[in-house]
C-alpha positions in Angstrom: 70.0 68.7 80.4 73.6 68.6 79.4 73.9 72.3 78.5 72.1 73.4 81.4 74.7 71.4 83.3 77.6 73.1 81.4 76.0 76.4 82.0 75.9 75.7 85.9 79.5 74.4 85.7 80.9 77.4 83.8 79.2 79.8 86.0 80.7 78.1 89.2 83.9 78.3 87.7 83.5 82.2 86.7 82.5 82.9 90.4 85.6 81.0 91.7 87.8 82.9 89.5 86.2 86.1 90.9 86.3 85.3 94.1 89.9 84.4 93.7 90.5 87.5 92.0 88.9 89.8 94.5 90.8 87.7 97.4 94.0 88.6 95.8 93.2 92.0 95.2 92.2 92.4 98.8 95.4 91.1 99.8 97.4 92.7 97.3 98.8 95.5 99.5 99.5 93.2 102.1 99.1 96.2 104.6 97.4 95.0 107.9 94.9 98.2 108.4 92.7 98.9 111.5 89.9 99.7 108.9 90.0 98.8 105.4 90.8 101.6 103.0 91.8 103.9 105.8 95.3 105.4 107.3 94.2 105.5 111.2 97.1 107.5 112.6 97.8 109.1 116.0 99.1 112.5 117.1 98.9 114.2 120.1 97.2 117.9 119.1 99.3 119.5 121.9 102.8 119.8 120.3 102.5 123.3 118.1 103.5 123.5 115.3 104.0 119.9 114.5 100.3 119.0 115.8 97.7 121.2 117.4 93.8 121.2 118.3 91.4 123.4 116.2 88.2 124.8 117.7 86.4 122.0 116.0 88.3 119.5 117.7 90.3 118.3 114.6 94.4 118.5 114.4 96.3 120.6 112.0 100.1 121.1 111.9 103.3 119.6 110.3 102.7 116.0 111.5 99.0 116.1 110.2 100.1 117.6 106.9 102.7 114.8 106.5 100.2 112.1 107.8 97.6 113.3 105.0 100.2 113.3 102.2 101.2 109.9 103.2 97.9 108.4 103.3 97.3 110.1 99.9 100.2 108.3 98.5 98.9 105.1 99.9 95.4 105.4 98.1 94.0 105.4 101.6 91.7 107.9 103.6 93.5 109.7 106.5 91.6 109.1 109.7 93.3 111.1 112.6 93.3 110.2 116.4 94.2 112.8 119.0 95.8 110.8 121.8 98.0 111.7 125.0 101.9 111.7 123.7 102.9 109.2 126.2 100.4 106.7 125.2 100.7 106.8 121.5 103.5 104.0 120.7 101.7 101.5 123.0 98.4 102.3 120.9 100.5 101.5 117.8 101.9 98.4 119.2 98.6 97.3 120.4 96.8 97.8 116.9 94.7 100.5 118.0 96.5 102.7 115.4 98.0 102.1 112.2 100.6 104.5 112.7 102.1 107.1 115.0 102.9 110.5 113.0 103.6 112.7 116.1 107.3 113.6 116.3 108.6 110.5 117.4 112.4 110.6 117.7 113.9 107.1 116.9 115.4 105.6 120.0 116.6 102.2 121.0 114.0 101.9 123.5 111.1 102.7 121.2 112.6 100.2 118.7 111.8 97.5 121.0 108.0 98.3 120.8 107.7 99.2 117.0 109.2 99.9 114.0 110.1 103.2 112.5 110.1 104.7 108.7 113.0 106.8 107.4 113.1 110.2 109.1 110.7 112.6 107.7 112.5 115.5 109.8 115.5 116.3 111.9 115.7 118.3 114.9 117.3 118.5 118.4 116.6 118.9 122.1 117.4 122.5 123.6 117.3 124.0 127.0 114.8 126.9 127.7 114.8 129.3 130.5 113.6 132.6 131.5 115.3 135.7 130.6 116.4 136.5 134.0 118.2 132.9 134.3 122.1 132.7 134.4 121.6 129.0 133.0 123.5 128.4 129.9 124.3 124.9 129.6 123.0 121.6 130.9 125.6 121.5 133.7 124.3 124.9 134.8 121.2 123.0 135.5 122.7 120.6 138.1 120.2 119.7 141.0 117.5 122.1 139.6 114.0 121.6 138.7 113.5 120.8 135.0 110.1 120.3 133.4 109.6 117.7 130.2 106.7 116.3 128.4 105.6 112.7 129.4 107.0 109.7 127.4 109.6 112.1 125.5 113.3 111.7 124.9 114.0 114.8 126.9 113.8 112.8 130.3 117.1 111.3 129.6 118.6 114.8 128.8 117.1 116.2 132.1 118.3 113.1 134.1 122.1 113.9 133.3 121.5 117.1 135.4 119.2 116.3 138.1 116.8 114.1 140.1 114.2 116.7 139.9 112.1 116.4 136.9 108.4 117.8 136.4 106.4 116.2 133.9 103.6 117.7 131.5 101.4 115.8 129.1 102.6 118.8 126.4 105.6 120.4 125.9 103.6 123.9 125.2 102.0 123.5 128.6 105.7 123.2 130.1 106.8 126.0 128.4 103.7 128.0 129.4 104.6 127.2 133.1 108.2 128.1 132.8 107.3 131.6 131.4 104.9 132.2 134.3 107.7 131.5 137.1 107.7 127.7 137.3 110.5 125.3 137.4 114.3 126.4 136.5 114.2 125.1 132.9 112.2 123.1 130.0 114.1 120.8 127.7 112.1 120.6 124.4 112.5 120.4 120.6 114.4 123.8 119.4 111.4 124.2 117.0 108.7 124.0 119.5 110.8 126.5 121.6 111.1 129.0 119.0 107.5 128.8 118.0 106.8 129.6 121.9 109.0 132.4 121.6 107.3 133.8 118.5 104.0 133.3 120.4 105.0 135.9 123.2 106.3 133.5 125.8 109.0 135.0 128.0 111.6 132.3 127.3 115.0 132.0 125.9 116.7 129.2 124.2 120.2 128.2 125.7 122.5 124.9 124.8 121.5 122.8 122.1 121.8 119.2 123.4 122.1 117.1 120.3 120.5 115.9 116.9 117.5 113.7 116.6 115.4 112.1 113.9 111.8 112.0 114.0 109.9 109.4 112.1 106.5 107.4 111.7 105.9 104.7 114.0 104.4 101.2 112.7 103.7 98.0 114.6 106.5 95.4 114.3 104.5 93.0 112.4 103.1 95.2 109.6 106.2 95.4 107.5 104.5 95.7 104.3 102.8 99.1 105.8 106.1 100.3 106.8 107.7 99.6 103.2 104.8 101.4 101.5 105.1 104.4 104.0 108.8 104.6 103.4 108.0 104.6 99.6 105.5 107.4 100.3 108.0 109.5 102.4 110.5 109.0 99.4 108.1 110.5 96.9 107.2 113.3 99.1 110.7 114.2 99.5 111.5 113.9 95.7 108.5 116.1 94.6 109.2 118.8 97.1 106.0 118.2 99.2 108.0 117.5 102.6 109.9 120.7 101.9 106.6 122.6 101.2 105.0 121.5 104.5 108.1 122.2 106.6 108.4 125.9 105.2 104.6 126.4 105.8 104.9 125.5 109.6 108.3 126.0 110.5 109.5 128.8 108.0 112.6 126.5 107.2 113.3 123.0 105.5 113.9 120.7 108.5 113.2 117.6 106.2 116.8 117.4 104.8 119.2 115.4 106.8 121.7 118.2 108.0 124.5 115.6 107.7 124.1 115.4 103.9 123.7 119.2 103.3 
């Protein structure tokens, strides 16, 4: 009887240790994820070449490859979610997504809602017009009609010149409208504009309106995930993966801080 009792106690002790070990293992990463073992991220799928939608509904592009590479470094399965750009930050804030890998520019306003990783690429807004336009600078657009994408930082650029601003769900759709004769100008990322010109749109780039840093957005209370995303991005910088992805989709390396070159 005594040996039997000792056996029961020993078995119970082993189970307790195993349970503790499992609990520690489960919480080891400290990452608060929408789904265990998965990196659930959002992108618009409407911002070529950064994210675009394939015939089967899946997304591809610069942002998507970065998200997949980050997930791999985190040891998680990537799960992509196509979502309207204007609502992505709120989706991260509310816990619908673990992160946004959607070319978000770091701004003070967005930092009130989410935290940002270190930048994974650098860009800047540019004015685009039709070839027959006399517009060269933002000042030339005073009082004119400018189109921008909803939720983008380009609205503040446009507001410096006019109150007549039209909004689109996608930068590419705005550029298509411009090419077909609508609006006086579109303000968007210079890489997106360059891609549109390469695709045959009848538009031209004019004044560059500054420099911006694009980063991955993570919920404010998910500090461990942010830390691990930053570690992943650093690894991807050092091993050349970010450069490789950039050259694949952009044709040049936009992942290096121009101020450090």
